[in-house]
PDB file of N, CA, C and O in Angstrom:
ATOM      1  N   MET A   1       0.849  -1.176   0.000  1.00  0.00           N
ATOM      2  CA  MET A   1       0.000   0.000   0.000  1.00  0.00           C
ATOM      3  C   MET A   1       0.890   1.233   0.000  1.00  0.00           C
ATOM      4  O   MET A   1       1.929   1.263   0.659  1.00  0.00           O
ATOM      5  N   ASP A   2       0.474   2.243  -0.740  1.00  0.00           N
ATOM      6  CA  ASP A   2       1.145   3.525  -0.743  1.00  0.00           C
ATOM      7  C   ASP A   2       0.082   4.584  -0.484  1.00  0.00           C
ATOM      8  O   ASP A   2      -1.109   4.326  -0.659  1.00  0.00           O
ATOM      9  N   PHE A   3       0.499   5.759  -0.075  1.00  0.00           N
ATOM     10  CA  PHE A   3      -0.494   6.768   0.282  1.00  0.00           C
ATOM     11  C   PHE A   3       0.035   8.169   0.032  1.00  0.00           C
ATOM     12  O   PHE A   3       1.239   8.388  -0.105  1.00  0.00           O
ATOM     13  N   PHE A   4      -0.905   9.120  -0.023  1.00  0.00           N
ATOM     14  CA  PHE A   4      -0.591  10.536  -0.193  1.00  0.00           C
ATOM     15  C   PHE A   4      -1.601  11.314   0.639  1.00  0.00           C
ATOM     16  O   PHE A   4      -2.804  11.075   0.534  1.00  0.00           O
ATOM     17  N   PHE A   5      -1.130  12.235   1.459  1.00  0.00           N
ATOM     18  CA  PHE A   5      -2.010  13.065   2.276  1.00  0.00           C
ATOM     19  C   PHE A   5      -1.651  14.532   2.113  1.00  0.00           C
ATOM     20  O   PHE A   5      -0.480  14.881   1.960  1.00  0.00           O
ATOM     21  N   VAL A   6      -2.655  15.382   2.146  1.00  0.00           N
ATOM     22  CA  VAL A   6      -2.475  16.832   2.122  1.00  0.00           C
ATOM     23  C   VAL A   6      -3.185  17.394   3.339  1.00  0.00           C
ATOM     24  O   VAL A   6      -4.334  17.044   3.608  1.00  0.00           O
ATOM     25  N   THR A   7      -2.511  18.257   4.072  1.00  0.00           N
ATOM     26  CA  THR A   7      -3.110  18.918   5.225  1.00  0.00           C
ATOM     27  C   THR A   7      -3.542  20.313   4.805  1.00  0.00           C
ATOM     28  O   THR A   7      -2.759  21.067   4.228  1.00  0.00           O
ATOM     29  N   LYS A   8      -4.800  20.654   5.100  1.00  0.00           N
ATOM     30  CA  LYS A   8      -5.339  21.970   4.770  1.00  0.00           C
ATOM     31  C   LYS A   8      -5.816  22.650   6.044  1.00  0.00           C
ATOM     32  O   LYS A   8      -6.077  22.001   7.057  1.00  0.00           O
ATOM     33  N   PHE A   9      -5.921  23.954   5.969  1.00  0.00           N
ATOM     34  CA  PHE A   9      -6.407  24.752   7.094  1.00  0.00           C
ATOM     35  C   PHE A   9      -7.595  25.580   6.630  1.00  0.00           C
ATOM     36  O   PHE A   9      -7.526  26.266   5.610  1.00  0.00           O
ATOM     37  N   GLN A  10      -8.707  25.510   7.403  1.00  0.00           N
ATOM     38  CA  GLN A  10      -9.891  26.302   7.104  1.00  0.00           C
ATOM     39  C   GLN A  10      -9.874  27.570   7.949  1.00  0.00           C
ATOM     40  O   GLN A  10      -8.861  27.920   8.554  1.00  0.00           O
ATOM     41  N   ASN A  11     -11.016  28.247   7.974  1.00  0.00           N
ATOM     42  CA  ASN A  11     -11.156  29.437   8.823  1.00  0.00           C
ATOM     43  C   ASN A  11     -10.759  29.101  10.255  1.00  0.00           C
ATOM     44  O   ASN A  11     -10.932  27.964  10.696  1.00  0.00           O
ATOM     45  N   CYS A  12     -10.249  30.046  10.957  1.00  0.00           N
ATOM     46  CA  CYS A  12      -9.802  29.860  12.349  1.00  0.00           C
ATOM     47  C   CYS A  12      -8.718  28.791  12.450  1.00  0.00           C
ATOM     48  O   CYS A  12      -8.514  28.205  13.514  1.00  0.00           O
ATOM     49  N   GLU A  13      -8.033  28.542  11.353  1.00  0.00           N
ATOM     50  CA  GLU A  13      -6.920  27.604  11.317  1.00  0.00           C
ATOM     51  C   GLU A  13      -7.286  26.180  11.727  1.00  0.00           C
ATOM     52  O   GLU A  13      -6.474  25.481  12.333  1.00  0.00           O
ATOM     53  N   ASN A  14      -8.518  25.740  11.394  1.00  0.00           N
ATOM     54  CA  ASN A  14      -8.926  24.360  11.652  1.00  0.00           C
ATOM     55  C   ASN A  14      -8.212  23.444  10.668  1.00  0.00           C
ATOM     56  O   ASN A  14      -8.393  23.565   9.456  1.00  0.00           O
ATOM     57  N   GLU A  15      -7.405  22.534  11.188  1.00  0.00           N
ATOM     58  CA  GLU A  15      -6.618  21.624  10.363  1.00  0.00           C
ATOM     59  C   GLU A  15      -7.431  20.393   9.992  1.00  0.00           C
ATOM     60  O   GLU A  15      -8.156  19.847  10.823  1.00  0.00           O
ATOM     61  N   HIS A  16      -7.309  19.954   8.732  1.00  0.00           N
ATOM     62  CA  HIS A  16      -7.916  18.694   8.310  1.00  0.00           C
ATOM     63  C   HIS A  16      -7.079  18.113   7.174  1.00  0.00           C
ATOM     64  O   HIS A  16      -6.344  18.833   6.497  1.00  0.00           O
ATOM     65  N   ASP A  17      -7.198  16.806   6.975  1.00  0.00           N
ATOM     66  CA  ASP A  17      -6.396  16.100   5.978  1.00  0.00           C
ATOM     67  C   ASP A  17      -7.279  15.496   4.896  1.00  0.00           C
ATOM     68  O   ASP A  17      -8.428  15.125   5.138  1.00  0.00           O
ATOM     69  N   HIS A  18      -6.713  15.408   3.698  1.00  0.00           N
ATOM     70  CA  HIS A  18      -7.299  14.677   2.586  1.00  0.00           C
ATOM     71  C   HIS A  18      -6.281  13.601   2.224  1.00  0.00           C
ATOM     72  O   HIS A  18      -5.075  13.847   2.250  1.00  0.00           O
ATOM     73  N   GLY A  19      -6.765  12.420   1.889  1.00  0.00           N
ATOM     74  CA  GLY A  19      -5.829  11.343   1.601  1.00  0.00           C
ATOM     75  C   GLY A  19      -6.245  10.500   0.415  1.00  0.00           C
ATOM     76  O   GLY A  19      -7.419  10.438   0.049  1.00  0.00           O
ATOM     77  N   LEU A  20      -5.266   9.860  -0.171  1.00  0.00           N
ATOM     78  CA  LEU A  20      -5.465   8.937  -1.279  1.00  0.00           C
ATOM     79  C   LEU A  20      -4.621   7.695  -1.002  1.00  0.00           C
ATOM     80  O   LEU A  20      -3.433   7.803  -0.697  1.00  0.00           O
ATOM     81  N   LEU A  21      -5.232   6.519  -1.108  1.00  0.00           N
ATOM     82  CA  LEU A  21      -4.532   5.257  -0.850  1.00  0.00           C
ATOM     83  C   LEU A  21      -4.421   4.456  -2.144  1.00  0.00           C
ATOM     84  O   LEU A  21      -5.389   4.341  -2.896  1.00  0.00           O
ATOM     85  N   TRP A  22      -3.245   3.906  -2.396  1.00  0.00           N
ATOM     86  CA  TRP A  22      -3.044   2.952  -3.471  1.00  0.00           C
ATOM     87  C   TRP A  22      -2.864   1.595  -2.808  1.00  0.00           C
ATOM     88  O   TRP A  22      -1.931   1.403  -2.028  1.00  0.00           O
ATOM     89  N   ILE A  23      -3.748   0.656  -3.112  1.00  0.00           N
ATOM     90  CA  ILE A  23      -3.731  -0.656  -2.477  1.00  0.00           C
ATOM     91  C   ILE A  23      -3.482  -1.713  -3.552  1.00  0.00           C
ATOM     92  O   ILE A  23      -4.214  -1.786  -4.539  1.00  0.00           O
ATOM     93  N   VAL A  24      -2.448  -2.531  -3.356  1.00  0.00           N
ATOM     94  CA  VAL A  24      -2.099  -3.582  -4.309  1.00  0.00           C
ATOM     95  C   VAL A  24      -3.273  -4.546  -4.454  1.00  0.00           C
ATOM     96  O   VAL A  24      -3.848  -4.992  -3.461  1.00  0.00           O
ATOM     97  N   ASP A  25      -3.617  -4.857  -5.680  1.00  0.00           N
ATOM     98  CA  ASP A  25      -4.700  -5.795  -5.995  1.00  0.00           C
ATOM     99  C   ASP A  25      -6.055  -5.335  -5.470  1.00  0.00           C
ATOM    100  O   ASP A  25      -6.913  -6.166  -5.172  1.00  0.00           O
ATOM    101  N   ALA A  26      -6.258  -4.038  -5.355  1.00  0.00           N
ATOM    102  CA  ALA A  26      -7.560  -3.516  -4.918  1.00  0.00           C
ATOM    103  C   ALA A  26      -8.606  -3.792  -5.996  1.00  0.00           C
ATOM    104  O   ALA A  26      -8.281  -3.808  -7.183  1.00  0.00           O
ATOM    105  N   PRO A  27      -9.862  -4.009  -5.590  1.00  0.00           N
ATOM    106  CA  PRO A  27     -10.918  -4.223  -6.581  1.00  0.00           C
ATOM    107  C   PRO A  27     -11.167  -2.941  -7.379  1.00  0.00           C
ATOM    108  O   PRO A  27     -10.865  -1.840  -6.917  1.00  0.00           O
ATOM    109  N   ILE A  28     -11.709  -3.098  -8.555  1.00  0.00           N
ATOM    110  CA  ILE A  28     -11.949  -1.975  -9.459  1.00  0.00           C
ATOM    111  C   ILE A  28     -13.442  -1.693  -9.521  1.00  0.00           C
ATOM    112  O   ILE A  28     -14.246  -2.574  -9.825  1.00  0.00           O
ATOM    113  N   TYR A  29     -13.800  -0.433  -9.225  1.00  0.00           N
ATOM    114  CA  TYR A  29     -15.206  -0.007  -9.249  1.00  0.00           C
ATOM    115  C   TYR A  29     -15.760  -0.179 -10.666  1.00  0.00           C
ATOM    116  O   TYR A  29     -15.126   0.214 -11.645  1.00  0.00           O
ATOM    117  N   GLY A  30     -16.949  -0.771 -10.757  1.00  0.00           N
ATOM    118  CA  GLY A  30     -17.585  -0.994 -12.047  1.00  0.00           C
ATOM    119  C   GLY A  30     -17.212  -2.318 -12.689  1.00  0.00           C
ATOM    120  O   GLY A  30     -17.848  -2.742 -13.654  1.00  0.00           O
ATOM    121  N   ILE A  31     -16.186  -2.973 -12.162  1.00  0.00           N
ATOM    122  CA  ILE A  31     -15.775  -4.276 -12.694  1.00  0.00           C
ATOM    123  C   ILE A  31     -15.988  -5.359 -11.646  1.00  0.00           C
ATOM    124  O   ILE A  31     -16.608  -6.386 -11.923  1.00  0.00           O
ATOM    125  N   ASP A  32     -15.468  -5.125 -10.432  1.00  0.00           N
ATOM    126  CA  ASP A  32     -15.607  -6.111  -9.359  1.00  0.00           C
ATOM    127  C   ASP A  32     -16.958  -5.959  -8.657  1.00  0.00           C
ATOM    128  O   ASP A  32     -17.623  -4.929  -8.765  1.00  0.00           O
ATOM    129  N   PHE A  33     -17.346  -7.015  -7.934  1.00  0.00           N
ATOM    130  CA  PHE A  33     -18.610  -7.003  -7.199  1.00  0.00           C
ATOM    131  C   PHE A  33     -18.575  -5.951  -6.092  1.00  0.00           C
ATOM    132  O   PHE A  33     -17.529  -5.707  -5.489  1.00  0.00           O
ATOM    133  N   ASN A  34     -19.720  -5.336  -5.832  1.00  0.00           N
ATOM    134  CA  ASN A  34     -19.809  -4.326  -4.779  1.00  0.00           C
ATOM    135  C   ASN A  34     -19.356  -4.873  -3.427  1.00  0.00           C
ATOM    136  O   ASN A  34     -18.703  -4.164  -2.661  1.00  0.00           O
ATOM    137  N   LYS A  35     -19.696  -6.118  -3.130  1.00  0.00           N
ATOM    138  CA  LYS A  35     -19.325  -6.711  -1.840  1.00  0.00           C
ATOM    139  C   LYS A  35     -17.799  -6.800  -1.712  1.00  0.00           C
ATOM    140  O   LYS A  35     -17.260  -6.606  -0.622  1.00  0.00           O
ATOM    141  N   THR A  36     -17.114  -7.088  -2.797  1.00  0.00           N
ATOM    142  CA  THR A  36     -15.650  -7.138  -2.783  1.00  0.00           C
ATOM    143  C   THR A  36     -15.078  -5.758  -2.459  1.00  0.00           C
ATOM    144  O   THR A  36     -14.128  -5.639  -1.686  1.00  0.00           O
ATOM    145  N   ILE A  37     -15.657  -4.729  -3.050  1.00  0.00           N
ATOM    146  CA  ILE A  37     -15.223  -3.356  -2.786  1.00  0.00           C
ATOM    147  C   ILE A  37     -15.532  -2.975  -1.344  1.00  0.00           C
ATOM    148  O   ILE A  37     -14.694  -2.369  -0.676  1.00  0.00           O
ATOM    149  N   GLU A  38     -16.715  -3.319  -0.856  1.00  0.00           N
ATOM    150  CA  GLU A  38     -17.084  -3.030   0.537  1.00  0.00           C
ATOM    151  C   GLU A  38     -16.104  -3.683   1.505  1.00  0.00           C
ATOM    152  O   GLU A  38     -15.730  -3.071   2.505  1.00  0.00           O
ATOM    153  N   ASN A  39     -15.687  -4.901   1.230  1.00  0.00           N
ATOM    154  CA  ASN A  39     -14.757  -5.605   2.121  1.00  0.00           C
ATOM    155  C   ASN A  39     -13.413  -4.897   2.215  1.00  0.00           C
ATOM    156  O   ASN A  39     -12.846  -4.805   3.303  1.00  0.00           O
ATOM    157  N   ILE A  40     -12.893  -4.397   1.103  1.00  0.00           N
ATOM    158  CA  ILE A  40     -11.596  -3.716   1.140  1.00  0.00           C
ATOM    159  C   ILE A  40     -11.724  -2.371   1.849  1.00  0.00           C
ATOM    160  O   ILE A  40     -10.812  -1.964   2.569  1.00  0.00           O
ATOM    161  N   VAL A  41     -12.839  -1.682   1.656  1.00  0.00           N
ATOM    162  CA  VAL A  41     -13.071  -0.414   2.363  1.00  0.00           C
ATOM    163  C   VAL A  41     -13.159  -0.669   3.862  1.00  0.00           C
ATOM    164  O   VAL A  41     -12.555   0.058   4.652  1.00  0.00           O
ATOM    165  N   ASP A  42     -13.901  -1.687   4.255  1.00  0.00           N
ATOM    166  CA  ASP A  42     -14.027  -2.023   5.670  1.00  0.00           C
ATOM    167  C   ASP A  42     -12.686  -2.426   6.291  1.00  0.00           C
ATOM    168  O   ASP A  42     -12.474  -2.242   7.489  1.00  0.00           O
ATOM    169  N   ARG A  43     -11.800  -2.965   5.488  1.00  0.00           N
ATOM    170  CA  ARG A  43     -10.491  -3.384   6.002  1.00  0.00           C
ATOM    171  C   ARG A  43      -9.596  -2.190   6.344  1.00  0.00           C
ATOM    172  O   ARG A  43      -8.839  -2.242   7.313  1.00  0.00           O
ATOM    173  N   TYR A  44      -9.680  -1.113   5.552  1.00  0.00           N
ATOM    174  CA  TYR A  44      -8.763   0.010   5.708  1.00  0.00           C
ATOM    175  C   TYR A  44      -9.385   1.280   6.309  1.00  0.00           C
ATOM    176  O   TYR A  44      -8.654   2.150   6.781  1.00  0.00           O
ATOM    177  N   ILE A  45     -10.704   1.398   6.299  1.00  0.00           N
ATOM    178  CA  ILE A  45     -11.357   2.633   6.742  1.00  0.00           C
ATOM    179  C   ILE A  45     -12.401   2.307   7.795  1.00  0.00           C
ATOM    180  O   ILE A  45     -13.138   1.330   7.664  1.00  0.00           O
ATOM    181  N   THR A  46     -12.466   3.129   8.848  1.00  0.00           N
ATOM    182  CA  THR A  46     -13.481   2.936   9.870  1.00  0.00           C
ATOM    183  C   THR A  46     -14.123   4.265  10.241  1.00  0.00           C
ATOM    184  O   THR A  46     -13.481   5.314  10.199  1.00  0.00           O
ATOM    185  N   CYS A  47     -15.375   4.205  10.599  1.00  0.00           N
ATOM    186  CA  CYS A  47     -16.090   5.351  11.152  1.00  0.00           C
ATOM    187  C   CYS A  47     -16.605   4.995  12.543  1.00  0.00           C
ATOM    188  O   CYS A  47     -17.477   5.671  13.089  1.00  0.00           O
ATOM    189  N   ASP A  48     -16.055   3.930  13.102  1.00  0.00           N
ATOM    190  CA  ASP A  48     -16.493   3.409  14.388  1.00  0.00           C
ATOM    191  C   ASP A  48     -15.695   4.061  15.507  1.00  0.00           C
ATOM    192  O   ASP A  48     -14.513   3.763  15.683  1.00  0.00           O
ATOM    193  N   ASN A  49     -16.336   4.956  16.269  1.00  0.00           N
ATOM    194  CA  ASN A  49     -15.652   5.644  17.363  1.00  0.00           C
ATOM    195  C   ASN A  49     -15.204   4.696  18.468  1.00  0.00           C
ATOM    196  O   ASN A  49     -14.314   5.040  19.247  1.00  0.00           O
ATOM    197  N   ASP A  50     -15.796   3.517  18.553  1.00  0.00           N
ATOM    198  CA  ASP A  50     -15.405   2.551  19.586  1.00  0.00           C
ATOM    199  C   ASP A  50     -13.970   2.057  19.375  1.00  0.00           C
ATOM    200  O   ASP A  50     -13.351   1.536  20.303  1.00  0.00           O
ATOM    201  N   LYS A  51     -13.446   2.218  18.168  1.00  0.00           N
ATOM    202  CA  LYS A  51     -12.090   1.762  17.874  1.00  0.00           C
ATOM    203  C   LYS A  51     -11.042   2.831  18.175  1.00  0.00           C
ATOM    204  O   LYS A  51      -9.844   2.574  18.057  1.00  0.00           O
ATOM    205  N   LEU A  52     -11.484   4.028  18.561  1.00  0.00           N
ATOM    206  CA  LEU A  52     -10.564   5.119  18.881  1.00  0.00           C
ATOM    207  C   LEU A  52     -10.393   5.246  20.386  1.00  0.00           C
ATOM    208  O   LEU A  52     -11.321   4.976  21.148  1.00  0.00           O
ATOM    209  N   THR A  53      -9.215   5.656  20.807  1.00  0.00           N
ATOM    210  CA  THR A  53      -9.015   5.952  22.226  1.00  0.00           C
ATOM    211  C   THR A  53      -9.819   7.195  22.572  1.00  0.00           C
ATOM    212  O   THR A  53     -10.100   7.994  21.678  1.00  0.00           O
ATOM    213  N   PRO A  54     -10.201   7.394  23.827  1.00  0.00           N
ATOM    214  CA  PRO A  54     -11.043   8.539  24.193  1.00  0.00           C
ATOM    215  C   PRO A  54     -10.483   9.891  23.745  1.00  0.00           C
ATOM    216  O   PRO A  54     -11.237  10.746  23.280  1.00  0.00           O
ATOM    217  N   ASN A  55      -9.178  10.093  23.877  1.00  0.00           N
ATOM    218  CA  ASN A  55      -8.629  11.388  23.464  1.00  0.00           C
ATOM    219  C   ASN A  55      -8.683  11.566  21.945  1.00  0.00           C
ATOM    220  O   ASN A  55      -8.919  12.676  21.469  1.00  0.00           O
ATOM    221  N   LEU A  56      -8.472  10.502  21.182  1.00  0.00           N
ATOM    222  CA  LEU A  56      -8.590  10.603  19.734  1.00  0.00           C
ATOM    223  C   LEU A  56     -10.032  10.803  19.303  1.00  0.00           C
ATOM    224  O   LEU A  56     -10.298  11.534  18.349  1.00  0.00           O
ATOM    225  N   CYS A  57     -10.958  10.168  19.988  1.00  0.00           N
ATOM    226  CA  CYS A  57     -12.376  10.312  19.668  1.00  0.00           C
ATOM    227  C   CYS A  57     -12.806  11.768  19.805  1.00  0.00           C
ATOM    228  O   CYS A  57     -13.586  12.271  18.996  1.00  0.00           O
ATOM    229  N   GLU A  58     -12.299  12.433  20.818  1.00  0.00           N
ATOM    230  CA  GLU A  58     -12.659  13.836  21.052  1.00  0.00           C
ATOM    231  C   GLU A  58     -12.162  14.744  19.929  1.00  0.00           C
ATOM    232  O   GLU A  58     -12.885  15.638  19.489  1.00  0.00           O
ATOM    233  N   ILE A  59     -10.932  14.520  19.462  1.00  0.00           N
ATOM    234  CA  ILE A  59     -10.385  15.410  18.442  1.00  0.00           C
ATOM    235  C   ILE A  59     -10.675  14.939  17.020  1.00  0.00           C
ATOM    236  O   ILE A  59     -10.479  15.709  16.080  1.00  0.00           O
ATOM    237  N   GLN A  60     -11.134  13.704  16.826  1.00  0.00           N
ATOM    238  CA  GLN A  60     -11.387  13.177  15.489  1.00  0.00           C
ATOM    239  C   GLN A  60     -12.876  13.107  15.146  1.00  0.00           C
ATOM    240  O   GLN A  60     -13.247  12.476  14.156  1.00  0.00           O
ATOM    241  N   THR A  61     -13.724  13.736  15.937  1.00  0.00           N
ATOM    242  CA  THR A  61     -15.159  13.739  15.661  1.00  0.00           C
ATOM    243  C   THR A  61     -15.505  14.978  14.857  1.00  0.00           C
ATOM    244  O   THR A  61     -15.195  16.096  15.267  1.00  0.00           O
ATOM    245  N   HIS A  62     -16.149  14.781  13.708  1.00  0.00           N
ATOM    246  CA  HIS A  62     -16.493  15.899  12.832  1.00  0.00           C
ATOM    247  C   HIS A  62     -17.616  16.715  13.461  1.00  0.00           C
ATOM    248  O   HIS A  62     -18.617  16.161  13.917  1.00  0.00           O
ATOM    249  N   ARG A  63     -17.447  18.008  13.481  1.00  0.00           N
ATOM    250  CA  ARG A  63     -18.488  18.895  13.975  1.00  0.00           C
ATOM    251  C   ARG A  63     -18.323  20.261  13.319  1.00  0.00           C
ATOM    252  O   ARG A  63     -17.256  20.599  12.807  1.00  0.00           O
ATOM    253  N   HIS A  64     -19.396  21.030  13.347  1.00  0.00           N
ATOM    254  CA  HIS A  64     -19.376  22.385  12.791  1.00  0.00           C
ATOM    255  C   HIS A  64     -19.563  23.384  13.916  1.00  0.00           C
ATOM    256  O   HIS A  64     -20.263  23.114  14.892  1.00  0.00           O
ATOM    257  N   LYS A  65     -18.932  24.539  13.773  1.00  0.00           N
ATOM    258  CA  LYS A  65     -19.167  25.611  14.716  1.00  0.00           C
ATOM    259  C   LYS A  65     -19.280  26.901  13.923  1.00  0.00           C
ATOM    260  O   LYS A  65     -18.706  27.033  12.842  1.00  0.00           O
ATOM    261  N   LYS A  66     -20.013  27.832  14.460  1.00  0.00           N
ATOM    262  CA  LYS A  66     -20.223  29.104  13.792  1.00  0.00           C
ATOM    263  C   LYS A  66     -18.962  29.959  13.917  1.00  0.00           C
ATOM    264  O   LYS A  66     -18.462  30.196  15.016  1.00  0.00           O
ATOM    265  N   ASN A  67     -18.463  30.411  12.777  1.00  0.00           N
ATOM    266  CA  ASN A  67     -17.317  31.318  12.765  1.00  0.00           C
ATOM    267  C   ASN A  67     -17.819  32.747  12.613  1.00  0.00           C
ATOM    268  O   ASN A  67     -18.676  33.023  11.774  1.00  0.00           O
ATOM    269  N   LEU A  68     -17.292  33.641  13.413  1.00  0.00           N
ATOM    270  CA  LEU A  68     -17.709  35.044  13.334  1.00  0.00           C
ATOM    271  C   LEU A  68     -16.808  35.836  12.433  1.00  0.00           C
ATOM    272  O   LEU A  68     -17.015  37.036  12.252  1.00  0.00           O
TER     273      LEU A  68
END
C-alpha cells in the first residue's frame, strides 16, 4: 500500500487532511462485485468511534461551529 495526504487549514486555522490510498490488488469499481469493494473499504477505513481511544475520539469527531 502507498499513500498521499495533504493537510489543509480552514477558517480559524482548523486543520484537516485529505488522503489517497493505493492498495495492491484492490478491486476496481464498475468491474468487481460491490461486496468485494465493501470488504476492502471495511479493512482500511473505519467510522467506528469505539475503535478510537477517548482522546482521539474527542479530536477526530467531525463537527461544525459558527465562525464570526
